[in-house]
C-alpha positions as CSV (number, residue, x, y, z in Angstrom):
1,X,81.5,76.9,224.3
2,X,78.4,74.7,223.9
3,X,77.4,73.8,220.4
4,X,74.4,75.5,218.8
5,X,71.4,73.4,217.8
6,X,72.4,73.7,214.2
7,X,76.0,72.5,214.9
8,X,74.7,69.6,217.0
9,X,72.3,68.6,214.3
10,X,75.0,68.6,211.6
11,X,77.2,66.4,213.8
12,X,74.5,64.0,214.6
13,X,73.3,63.7,211.0
14,X,76.9,62.9,209.9
15,X,76.8,60.1,212.5
16,X,73.8,58.5,210.8
17,X,71.0,59.8,212.9
18,X,67.7,60.7,211.1
19,X,65.9,64.0,211.1
20,X,62.9,62.4,212.9
21,X,65.2,61.0,215.6
22,X,66.8,64.5,216.1
23,X,63.4,66.2,216.2
24,X,62.3,64.0,219.0
25,X,65.6,64.4,220.9
26,X,65.9,68.2,220.7
27,X,62.3,68.8,221.7
28,X,62.7,66.5,224.6
29,X,65.7,68.5,225.7
30,X,63.6,71.7,225.7
31,X,64.2,73.2,222.3
32,X,61.3,75.0,220.7
33,X,59.6,72.8,218.1
34,X,59.4,75.5,215.5
35,X,63.2,76.2,215.7
36,X,64.0,72.5,215.5
37,X,61.7,72.1,212.5
38,X,63.4,75.0,210.7
39,X,66.9,73.9,211.3
40,X,66.3,70.2,210.4
41,X,64.3,71.1,207.3
42,X,67.2,73.3,206.1
43,X,69.8,70.6,206.7
44,X,67.8,67.9,205.1
45,X,67.5,70.1,201.9
46,X,71.2,70.6,202.0
47,X,71.8,66.9,202.3
48,X,69.6,66.2,199.3
49,X,71.4,68.8,197.2
50,X,74.8,67.3,198.2
51,X,73.6,63.8,197.1
52,X,72.2,65.2,193.8
53,X,75.5,66.9,193.1
54,X,77.7,63.9,193.8
55,X,80.1,63.9,190.9
56,X,80.4,60.1,190.6
57,X,76.6,59.7,190.8
58,X,76.1,62.4,188.0
59,X,78.7,60.7,185.8
60,X,77.0,57.4,186.2
61,X,73.6,58.9,185.4
62,X,75.0,60.5,182.3
63,X,76.4,57.3,181.0
64,X,73.1,55.5,181.5
65,X,71.3,58.4,179.7
66,X,73.7,58.2,176.8
67,X,73.2,54.4,176.7
68,X,69.5,55.0,176.2
69,X,70.0,57.5,173.3
70,X,70.0,60.8,175.3
71,X,71.9,63.7,173.7
72,X,74.4,66.0,175.3
73,X,71.7,68.6,175.6
74,X,69.5,66.1,177.6
75,X,72.4,65.5,180.0
76,X,73.1,69.2,180.4
77,X,69.5,69.7,181.3
78,X,69.7,66.9,183.8
79,X,72.9,68.4,185.4
80,X,71.2,71.8,185.5
81,X,68.1,70.3,187.2
82,X,70.5,68.8,189.8
83,X,71.9,72.3,190.5
84,X,75.0,72.4,188.2
85,X,75.4,75.7,186.3
86,X,75.3,75.3,182.5
87,X,78.7,77.0,182.3
88,X,80.1,73.9,184.0
89,X,77.5,71.3,182.9
90,X,78.0,71.5,179.1
91,X,81.8,71.0,179.0
92,X,81.4,68.0,181.4
93,X,78.6,66.5,179.5
94,X,80.6,66.8,176.2
95,X,83.7,65.2,177.9
96,X,81.5,62.3,179.3
97,X,79.9,61.8,175.9
98,X,83.3,61.6,174.2
99,X,84.3,59.0,176.8
100,X,81.0,57.1,176.5
101,X,81.6,56.6,172.7
102,X,84.7,54.5,173.6
103,X,82.8,52.3,176.1
104,X,81.2,49.0,175.5
105,X,78.2,47.5,177.4
106,X,78.8,44.8,179.9
107,X,77.3,41.7,178.2
108,X,75.8,40.7,181.5
109,X,74.1,43.8,182.9
110,X,74.5,46.4,180.1
111,X,76.6,48.9,182.2
112,X,78.7,51.1,179.9
113,X,82.3,50.3,180.8
114,X,85.7,51.3,179.4
115,X,87.1,48.4,177.4
116,X,90.2,48.0,179.6
117,X,88.0,47.3,182.6
118,X,86.0,44.5,181.0
119,X,86.9,40.9,181.8
120,X,85.8,37.6,180.3
121,X,83.7,35.2,182.4
122,X,84.0,31.5,182.2
123,X,81.5,31.5,179.2
124,X,83.4,34.1,177.2
125,X,81.2,37.1,177.9
126,X,82.8,40.5,178.5
127,X,81.6,41.6,181.9
128,X,82.1,44.6,184.1
129,X,83.9,44.6,187.5
130,X,80.6,44.5,189.4
131,X,79.3,41.3,187.5
132,X,82.8,39.8,188.0
133,X,82.7,40.3,191.7
134,X,79.2,38.7,191.9
135,X,80.7,35.8,190.0
136,X,83.5,35.5,192.4
137,X,81.2,35.5,195.3
138,X,78.9,33.0,193.7
139,X,81.9,30.7,192.9
140,X,83.1,31.0,196.5
141,X,79.6,29.9,197.8
142,X,79.6,27.0,195.3
143,X,83.1,25.9,196.5
144,X,81.8,26.0,200.1
145,X,78.8,23.7,199.1
146,X,81.2,21.2,197.4
147,X,83.6,21.3,200.3
148,X,80.7,20.4,202.7
149,X,79.7,17.6,200.5
150,X,83.3,16.3,200.3
151,X,83.4,16.4,204.1
152,X,80.3,14.3,204.3
153,X,81.8,11.9,201.7
154,X,84.5,11.0,204.2
155,X,81.8,9.8,206.5
156,X,79.4,8.4,203.8
157,X,81.7,6.3,201.8
158,X,82.0,5.8,198.0
159,X,78.3,6.5,197.3
160,X,78.5,10.0,198.9
161,X,81.9,10.7,197.3
162,X,80.3,10.0,193.8
163,X,77.4,12.3,194.7
164,X,79.7,15.1,195.8
165,X,81.7,14.9,192.6
166,X,78.6,14.9,190.4
167,X,77.1,17.9,192.2
168,X,80.4,19.8,192.0
169,X,80.6,19.1,188.2
170,X,77.0,20.1,187.7
171,X,77.5,23.4,189.5
172,X,80.6,24.2,187.4
173,X,79.2,23.2,184.1
174,X,75.5,24.0,184.1
175,X,75.0,26.6,181.3
176,X,71.6,27.5,182.6
177,X,73.0,28.8,185.9
178,X,74.7,31.7,184.1
179,X,72.8,35.0,184.0
180,X,71.6,36.0,180.6
181,X,74.0,38.3,178.7
182,X,73.0,41.9,177.8
183,X,72.0,42.4,174.2
184,X,73.4,45.8,172.9
185,X,70.9,45.9,170.0
186,X,67.5,45.8,171.9
187,X,69.1,46.8,175.3
188,X,67.7,43.9,177.3
189,X,69.4,41.0,179.3
190,X,67.8,38.4,176.9
191,X,70.6,36.2,175.5
192,X,70.5,32.5,175.3
193,X,73.0,29.9,174.4
194,X,72.7,28.8,170.7
195,X,73.3,25.2,171.7
196,X,70.2,25.2,173.8
197,X,67.9,26.2,170.9
198,X,65.9,23.6,168.9
199,X,67.9,22.2,165.9
200,X,65.5,23.8,163.3
201,X,66.2,27.2,164.9
202,X,70.0,26.7,165.1
203,X,70.0,25.8,161.4
204,X,69.1,29.4,160.6
205,X,71.8,31.0,162.6
206,X,75.5,31.6,161.9
207,X,77.3,28.5,163.3
208,X,80.0,30.8,164.8
209,X,77.4,32.4,167.1
210,X,77.6,31.3,170.8
211,X,74.9,33.6,172.3
212,X,71.9,35.1,170.5
213,X,69.1,37.4,171.6
214,X,65.7,35.7,171.2
215,X,64.0,39.1,171.1
216,X,65.8,40.7,168.1
217,X,67.7,37.6,166.9
218,X,71.0,39.4,166.8
219,X,74.3,37.8,167.9
220,X,75.8,38.7,171.2
221,X,79.5,38.8,170.7
């Protein structure tokens, strides 16, 4: 039995084809334009609802709302707007809020993260898995650059070897190359290393601080 227009459209949309592509395809095959439009409009709406109701996405949105001061009622309203009934939305929002209260912000990007999932970067900041992955990729690219320089050093003699070593050390130790950490007080990625501040400014700060936010002048632990 041949598939109906709707069944074919569902299959092709799952394969990554766009609604515009299918509209052209079906009309070229002889389907009525009004029927094609009605079927595709319905399926596109269903796709959008499915995306809006994705549990992982809704949980992430709830955490970001809580991080910005939203209440449980605000999150319940957001869930309801996405299509979740309040009967299910409120218990889930309350559960997420209880979990959120145990989280800590990533000191790099601010993402609320369970403490067990935070790791320290090379400068002592507590960062989330996404930031840690970006660091790993960045370090891998840096190692590739140094490896290329070392290969050139074999051909270039002592001068090139010294250059390769200096560049490698600079890449590893340059504090300015690190992204600014996230300030949990004013909620912006604005931290600076205390040692890079003018001496007269540092004299006013607790000597135990490593990072400080120049916006609100609070320490970033």
